[in-house]
Every structure is written in structure tokens, then in C-alpha cells.
C-alpha positions in Angstrom: 47.8 26.6 2.8 44.2 25.5 3.0 41.9 25.3 0.0 38.5 26.9 0.4 36.8 23.4 0.3 39.0 21.9 3.0 37.5 21.0 6.4 40.9 21.0 8.2 41.1 23.7 10.8 37.4 24.2 11.0 35.5 23.8 14.3 33.2 20.8 14.9 30.2 23.1 14.6 31.5 24.4 11.2 31.9 20.9 10.0 28.5 19.9 11.2 27.0 22.8 9.4 28.7 22.0 6.2 27.6 18.4 6.5 24.0 19.3 7.1 24.1 21.7 4.2 25.5 19.0 1.9 22.7 16.6 3.0 20.1 19.2 2.4 21.4 19.8 -1.1 21.4 16.1 -1.8 17.8 15.8 -0.6 16.7 18.8 -2.6 18.2 17.4 -5.7 16.6 14.0 -5.1 13.2 15.6 -4.6 13.5 17.6 -7.8 14.6 14.5 -9.7 11.7 12.5 -8.2 9.3 15.2 -9.3 10.6 15.0 -12.8 10.2 11.2 -12.8 6.8 10.9 -11.1 5.1 14.2 -11.8 2.7 14.9 -14.6 4.2 13.6 -17.9 5.2 16.1 -20.5 2.9 16.7 -23.5 3.4 13.9 -26.0 5.2 15.2 -29.1 2.7 14.3 -31.9 4.5 13.3 -35.1 1.4 11.9 -36.9 -2.0 13.3 -35.9 -4.0 11.4 -38.6 -5.6 9.1 -36.0 -6.4 11.9 -33.5 -9.9 12.6 -34.7 -13.4 11.6 -33.7 -15.1 8.7 -35.5 -17.5 9.7 -38.3 -20.6 11.4 -37.0 -19.1 12.4 -33.7 -18.0 16.0 -32.7 -15.9 15.0 -29.7 -14.2 11.8 -28.6 -11.8 10.3 -26.2 -8.8 8.6 -27.8 -6.6 6.4 -25.5 -3.6 4.2 -25.9 -3.5 1.7 -23.1 -1.6 -1.3 -21.8 -3.8 -3.7 -19.7 -0.9 -4.5 -17.4 -0.2 -0.8 -16.7 -1.3 0.2 -13.2 -2.0 3.8 -14.2 -4.1 2.6 -17.1 -6.1 0.7 -14.5 -6.5 3.8 -12.4 -7.7 5.9 -15.3 -10.1 3.3 -16.7 -13.1 3.9 -14.5 -12.9 7.7 -15.0 -12.7 7.4 -18.8 -15.6 5.0 -18.8 -17.7 7.4 -16.6 -16.8 10.3 -18.9 -17.8 8.4 -22.1 -21.1 7.4 -20.6 -21.9 10.8 -19.0 -21.3 12.7 -22.2 -22.4 10.0 -24.7 -19.2 10.4 -26.7 -17.0 7.7 -28.3 -14.1 6.3 -26.4 -11.6 5.0 -28.9 -9.3 2.5 -27.2 -6.0 1.6 -28.8 -3.6 -1.2 -27.7 -0.1 -0.2 -26.8 1.3 -3.2 -24.8 4.7 -2.3 -23.3 7.5 -4.9 -24.0 8.5 -5.3 -20.4 5.0 -6.4 -19.3 4.8 -10.2 -19.5 1.0 -10.6 -20.2 -0.3 -7.3 -21.6 0.1 -8.3 -25.3 -1.8 -11.6 -24.8 -4.5 -9.7 -22.9 -4.9 -7.4 -25.9 -5.3 -10.4 -28.1 -7.9 -11.9 -25.8 -9.8 -8.6 -25.8 -9.9 -8.5 -29.6 -11.2 -12.1 -29.6 -14.1 -11.0 -27.3 -14.5 -8.0 -29.7 -15.4 -10.6 -32.4 -18.4 -11.6 -30.3 -19.4 -8.0 -29.6 -17.6 -4.8 -29.1 -19.3 -4.4 -25.8 -18.0 -7.8 -24.6 -14.5 -6.9 -25.6 -14.7 -3.6 -23.7 -16.2 -5.4 -20.7 -13.3 -7.7 -20.7 -10.8 -4.9 -20.8 -12.6 -3.1 -17.9 -12.7 -6.4 -16.0 -9.0 -7.0 -16.4 -8.2 -3.5 -15.3 -10.4 -3.9 -12.2 -8.7 -7.2 -11.3 -5.2 -6.4 -12.5 -3.5 -6.9 -9.2 -4.6 -10.5 -9.0 -3.0 -11.3 -12.4 0.8 -11.6 -12.3 1.7 -14.3 -14.8 0.4 -15.3 -18.3 -1.0 -18.5 -16.8 -3.1 -16.5 -14.4 -4.3 -14.3 -17.2 -5.4 -17.4 -19.1 -7.3 -18.8 -16.1 -8.9 -15.4 -15.6 -9.9 -15.1 -19.2 -11.4 -18.6 -19.2 -13.5 -17.7 -16.1 -14.6 -14.5 -17.8 -15.7 -16.3 -20.9 -17.6 -19.0 -18.9 -19.3 -16.2 -16.9 -20.7 -14.9 -20.1 -21.7 -18.2 -21.5 -18.9 -18.5 -24.0 -16.4 -21.3 -24.4 -12.8 -19.9 -24.9 -11.1 -22.0 -27.6 -7.7 -23.5 -27.1 -6.3 -21.3 -29.8 -8.0 -17.9 -29.9 -5.9 -16.6 -32.7 -4.7 -19.5 -34.8 -3.9 -17.4 -37.9 -2.3 -14.5 -36.0 -4.9 -12.0 -37.3 -5.7 -10.6 -33.8 -2.0 -10.3 -32.9 -1.5 -8.4 -36.1 -4.2 -5.9 -35.1 -2.6 -5.4 -31.8 0.8 -4.8 -33.4 -0.8 -2.4 -35.9 -2.2 -0.4 -33.0 1.3 -0.4 -31.4 2.9 0.7 -34.6 0.3 3.5 -34.9 1.2 4.7 -31.4 4.9 4.7 -32.3 4.1 6.8 -35.4 2.2 9.3 -33.3 5.0 9.5 -30.7 3.5 7.7 -27.7 6.0 7.7 -24.8 3.9 6.4 -21.9 0.6 4.7 -21.0 -2.1 5.7 -20.7 -1.8 8.5 -23.3 -5.2 10.2 -23.5 -6.5 12.9 -25.8 -9.8 14.8 -26.2 -10.2 15.1 -30.0 -12.6 17.3 -32.0 -13.3 18.3 -35.6 -12.0 21.8 -36.0 -14.0 24.7 -37.6 -12.3 24.0 -41.0 -12.8 20.3 -40.7 -9.2 19.6 -39.6 -8.9 17.5 -36.4 -7.9 19.1 -33.2 -6.6 17.4 -30.1 -5.7 18.2 -26.5 -3.8 15.7 -24.3 -5.2 14.9 -20.9 -2.3 15.4 -18.6 -4.3 16.2 -15.5 -7.2 13.7 -15.3 -9.0 15.9 -12.7 -9.7 18.3 -15.6 -11.1 15.6 -17.9 -14.7 16.6 -17.6 -13.8 20.3 -17.9 -11.9 19.6 -21.1 -14.9 17.7 -22.5 -17.3 20.5 -21.6 -15.0 22.9 -23.4 -14.7 20.7 -26.5 -18.4 20.2 -26.7 -19.0 24.0 -26.3 -16.5 24.8 -29.0 -17.9 22.3 -31.5 -21.6 23.1 -30.9 -23.4 23.5 -34.2 -20.8 21.7 -36.3 
């Protein structure tokens, strides 16, 4: 007696049809799984929204948690910079170096060292690292790149940029903040506003092609506040 899943007794054409059907099902499952992995990320579950607000005096701002070794952060960086300049709104950048990246934490420390010279210089360093990210693979290459960046701006990079660990502590504090919020991936980007009752409101940017549209809407909703 043949079970209904047995191939014995079937014609070669029947077997071929079953095989092709099985392959199609496997490919469909793989495609669905790939979409789940590489499609737009799900909205970040916010557990602590205290940091998701514009700086004092601003109605609207961009808040980002970034990792300087993250390729998608590098891809997003020029667009975020363009948006901040176009709309003249603050771009609040937080460090969230991922543990499996071998130089991102040190890059964040270097960026904060340049911040001590000027905030613009620190942000210029971040932008420059993102723009040249593919040429930096190891910590030693990052150090050389950073030395060249400093020299190009007429600054001598000290042998120990953070001898007391204060800058590293700031990076770790940002990372801890991200964990409290519920960060699950980088970059994580929000458009943040002050609500009508003064409470902060935030919308995560999942589709970056809608970034300008989201800012337009946020500015329109907060006009007169």
C-alpha cells in the first residue's frame, strides 16, 4: 500500500512535477525569509523616549544613533547631512558602536576628541570616515587615517587622545542610552518634535526616501510653537 507522499509507482513526469514544485516552494520560502532579513527594519520599540526630543530652542530635529563602521550608516550620512542643512534643523548624532565591529568604538572616541577642538571638526571627521569607510579595515588603518585627517586640518594628534578614559565613557554612555531606548540596528533615525502640549513626539525614519517629506510634515505641524 502506497502512502500519499510516496513517489513509487508514479511516472517520470509526475516525479519531475513534484520535484519542481518542491524546488519552487523552497525558493519561495527563501525569498520570503530574505525579505524579512533585508527588507525595511521594523519600527524600533521605544522603551525610554526621554532623549527623543529637539534641543532647546528647536521645533524639529533629526536624532540618529550611528556606528562609523556600519555600511548603511555610511549610506545614510550624506542624506542626513543634506536634510539638516536644507531645513536648518539640528542633527543630533549619538554613538552606538556595535561590538562585532573592530574599529567603530575607537572611531567614536576619535570623533569626540575632535569635538573638543570644535563640534564642526568632530562632525567633519565623522562625515569623512563614512565617506572613506571602505578603505578602513583594521584599527591600524583607522589610526593612520585619523592622523592624516588631523594633519590636514593643522592639528597634531596626540599619542594618547583619551588618557583618562573620559571620551570612552561618553561613547559608552551614548551606547547605554541607545540600549535604554531599545535600539536594535544602526542607523536608527527619528524625526523628533515638541508636541502641542510640550511632550516630545517622534517618528522613526524607516524609508529614507520619505525623509524630506517627514521633515516638511513635522515643520508644518509645529508651525507657531
